[in-house]
C-alpha positions in Angstrom: -23.8 -10.6 -40.1 -21.5 -11.6 -37.2 -17.9 -12.8 -37.5 -17.5 -16.1 -39.3 -14.0 -16.8 -38.1 -11.1 -15.4 -35.9 -7.5 -16.1 -35.2 -5.6 -15.1 -32.2 -1.8 -14.6 -32.8 1.1 -13.3 -30.8 3.3 -10.6 -32.0 6.9 -10.9 -30.7 9.4 -9.5 -33.2 11.2 -12.9 -33.2 8.5 -14.0 -35.5 10.7 -12.3 -38.2 13.3 -14.7 -39.0 15.9 -12.1 -39.7 15.7 -11.1 -36.0 15.6 -14.7 -34.5 19.1 -15.4 -35.2 20.0 -19.0 -33.4 16.2 -19.1 -32.3 14.9 -19.2 -35.8 14.4 -23.0 -35.7 13.0 -22.9 -32.0 10.1 -20.8 -33.0 9.3 -22.6 -36.5 6.3 -24.5 -34.9 4.9 -21.0 -33.6 5.4 -19.6 -37.2 3.8 -22.5 -38.7 0.9 -22.3 -36.4 0.4 -18.6 -37.1 0.4 -19.2 -40.8 -2.2 -21.9 -40.5 -4.4 -19.8 -38.5 -4.3 -16.9 -40.7 -4.8 -18.7 -43.8 -8.0 -20.4 -42.5 -9.5 -16.9 -41.4 -8.5 -15.2 -44.8 -10.0 -18.0 -46.8 -13.4 -17.9 -44.7 -13.9 -14.3 -44.8 -14.7 -11.7 -47.5 -13.3 -9.0 -45.2 -10.4 -9.7 -42.9 -9.9 -7.1 -39.9 -6.7 -7.2 -38.1 -6.9 -5.8 -34.4 -3.7 -5.0 -32.6 -2.7 -3.0 -29.6 -1.3 0.5 -30.4 -0.8 4.0 -28.8 -4.3 5.3 -29.5 -7.6 4.2 -31.2 -6.5 4.4 -34.7 -6.3 3.1 -38.3 -3.2 3.0 -40.5 -2.8 5.6 -43.2 -2.6 4.0 -46.6 1.0 4.7 -46.5 1.7 3.5 -43.1 4.8 1.3 -42.8 6.3 -0.8 -40.1 10.0 -1.2 -39.3 12.1 -3.7 -37.4 15.2 -1.7 -37.5 14.9 -0.8 -33.6 15.0 -4.5 -33.0 18.2 -5.2 -34.9 16.9 -6.0 -38.6 16.6 -3.8 -41.6 13.3 -5.0 -42.4 10.3 -2.9 -43.4 6.7 -4.1 -44.1 3.3 -2.6 -45.2 -0.2 -3.9 -45.0 -2.0 -4.7 -48.4 -4.1 -1.9 -49.5 -6.9 -1.3 -46.7 -10.6 -1.2 -47.3 -12.4 1.4 -45.5 -14.4 0.7 -42.5 -17.8 2.1 -41.6 -17.8 2.5 -37.7 -21.0 4.0 -36.6 -21.2 4.9 -33.0 -17.5 4.9 -32.4 -15.2 8.0 -32.0 -13.4 8.7 -35.2 -10.0 6.9 -35.2 -6.8 8.7 -35.6 -4.9 8.2 -38.5 -1.5 6.3 -37.8 1.5 7.3 -40.0 3.4 4.2 -38.8 2.2 0.6 -38.0 2.6 -0.3 -34.3 4.5 -3.5 -33.6 1.4 -5.6 -33.4 0.3 -4.6 -36.9 3.8 -4.6 -38.2 4.0 -8.4 -37.2 0.7 -9.0 -38.7 1.9 -7.3 -42.0 4.9 -9.7 -42.0 2.7 -12.8 -41.5 0.0 -11.7 -44.0 3.0 -11.3 -46.6 3.6 -15.0 -46.2 0.3 -16.1 -47.3 -0.2 -18.1 -50.4 -3.7 -16.5 -51.0 -3.9 -13.0 -49.6 -7.4 -11.8 -48.0 -10.0 -10.5 -50.5 -10.3 -7.4 -48.6 -8.3 -6.2 -45.4 -8.8 -3.5 -42.8 -6.7 -2.9 -39.6 -7.4 -1.0 -36.4 -5.3 -0.3 -33.4 -7.0 -0.4 -29.9 -4.9 1.2 -26.8 -4.4 -0.6 -23.5 -6.6 1.9 -21.6 -9.9 0.7 -23.2 -12.1 -1.2 -20.8 -13.9 -4.5 -21.7 -17.2 -2.9 -22.4 -15.7 -0.5 -24.8 -13.5 -3.2 -26.5 -16.5 -5.3 -26.9 -18.5 -2.6 -28.6 -15.7 -2.1 -31.2 -15.8 -5.9 -31.8 -19.7 -5.9 -32.3 -19.4 -3.2 -35.0 -16.5 -4.5 -36.7 -18.3 -7.9 -37.1 -21.4 -6.4 -38.8 -19.9 -5.2 -42.1 -23.0 -5.3 -44.4 -23.3 -8.2 -46.5 -19.8 -9.6 -45.9 -18.5 -12.6 -44.0 -16.0 -11.0 -41.5 -13.0 -12.6 -40.1 -10.9 -11.2 -37.2 -7.3 -11.4 -36.4 -6.6 -10.5 -32.8 -2.9 -9.8 -32.3 -1.6 -9.9 -28.7 1.1 -11.7 -26.5 -0.2 -13.1 -23.2 1.5 -12.5 -19.8 5.3 -11.5 -19.8 5.9 -13.2 -16.4 5.9 -17.0 -16.9 9.3 -17.6 -15.6 12.4 -16.0 -14.2 13.8 -15.2 -17.5 10.7 -13.2 -18.7 10.6 -9.5 -19.2 8.4 -9.1 -16.2 10.2 -11.6 -14.0 8.1 -14.7 -12.5 4.8 -14.1 -11.2 2.8 -17.2 -10.1 -0.6 -16.1 -11.4 0.6 -15.6 -14.8 0.3 -19.3 -15.9 -3.2 -19.2 -14.5 -4.1 -16.2 -16.6 -2.9 -17.6 -19.7 -4.6 -20.8 -19.2 -8.0 -19.2 -18.7 -7.5 -17.4 -22.2 -6.5 -20.7 -23.9 -9.4 -22.5 -22.4 -11.9 -19.9 -23.3 -10.7 -20.2 -26.9 -10.4 -24.0 -27.0 -14.1 -24.5 -25.7 -15.3 -21.9 -28.1 -16.5 -19.6 -25.3 -14.9 -16.3 -26.3 -17.3 -14.4 -24.1 -15.3 -15.4 -21.0 -12.6 -13.1 -22.3 -14.5 -10.3 -21.2 -14.0 -11.4 -17.7 -10.2 -10.5 -18.0 -9.3 -8.0 -15.4 -7.7 -5.0 -16.9 -5.6 -4.2 -13.8 -4.2 -7.8 -13.6 -3.4 -7.9 -17.3 -1.7 -4.7 -17.0 0.5 -6.0 -13.9 1.3 -9.3 -15.9 2.2 -7.3 -18.9 -0.2 -8.7 -21.1 -0.2 -7.0 -24.6 -3.3 -8.6 -25.9 -6.1 -7.9 -23.4 -7.9 -5.4 -25.4 -7.7 -7.2 -28.9 -9.0 -10.4 -27.0 -11.9 -8.4 -25.8 -12.5 -7.0 -29.1 -12.8 -10.4 -30.4 -15.2 -11.5 -27.8 -17.7 -8.6 -28.7 -17.4 -9.6 -32.3 -18.7 -13.3 -31.4 -21.3 -12.0 -29.0 -24.2 -12.9 -31.2 -22.8 -16.2 -32.4 -25.0 -19.0 -31.1 -22.1 -21.6 -31.4 -18.4 -21.3 -32.0 -15.9 -24.1 -32.5 -12.6 -23.4 -30.9 -9.1 -24.9 -31.5 -5.6 -24.0 -30.1 -2.8 -24.5 -32.4 0.1 -23.4 -30.2 0.3 -22.5 -26.5 3.6 -22.1 -24.8 6.2 -19.6 -23.2 9.5 -20.2 -24.8 11.0 -17.1 -23.5 8.8 -16.5 -20.5 6.0 -14.7 -22.5 3.0 -16.4 -23.2 2.4 -17.0 -27.0 -1.0 -18.4 -28.0 -2.3 -19.2 -31.5 -5.9 -20.1 -31.6 -8.9 -20.4 -34.1 -12.5 -19.7 -33.9 -14.9 -20.7 -36.4 -18.7 -20.1 -36.5 -20.5 -23.3 -37.9 
């Protein structure tokens, strides 16, 4: 069985309202888009797999927690009880004692769902993975025996969209982000495997590997419907929320 649905979500700490301060209302449309996309995928799948960037290839320990204290808010989060994953053909993942930022933001968003996912797993993928290795992980994650699988790919796009951006302005950043949005809008996630790792690293893209994991997960899907719910760079960082569904 291949993936039946997927969401692409950003993971800025500002999605946590306690951190946003005066910018809380400004990001309400982004939060609403994240909630909508996550709810659609959670409802469509028996198993929801969250994929975020992290220090190593790994899975959170059952007691792993995420904290936003270093960002200025005394907020701690945890993922719902995780289901075990069978990952044949892949190296054994490290056990993560703490949630990286990508999975901590996912945990925060999941806590806001009216209906939690039936089963959930999470993995972290390092930026060092190439497109082929990322796609291989996606193919394996999407083939849980007998279960409709939904994926959530956590990742910001370029951090170089304007002069206020963390990476300062780079003219090629907007084109990079637009290519990702177009691949998802048109239901052609395979195009994400063409994202250049060196350029993505240069543009401070946090989501390149999770996006390419997603592309691998849909490799065997004959048709995919795509929809973009949010596409903007309010602080010079590309934030994209998108949905993929397999008819």
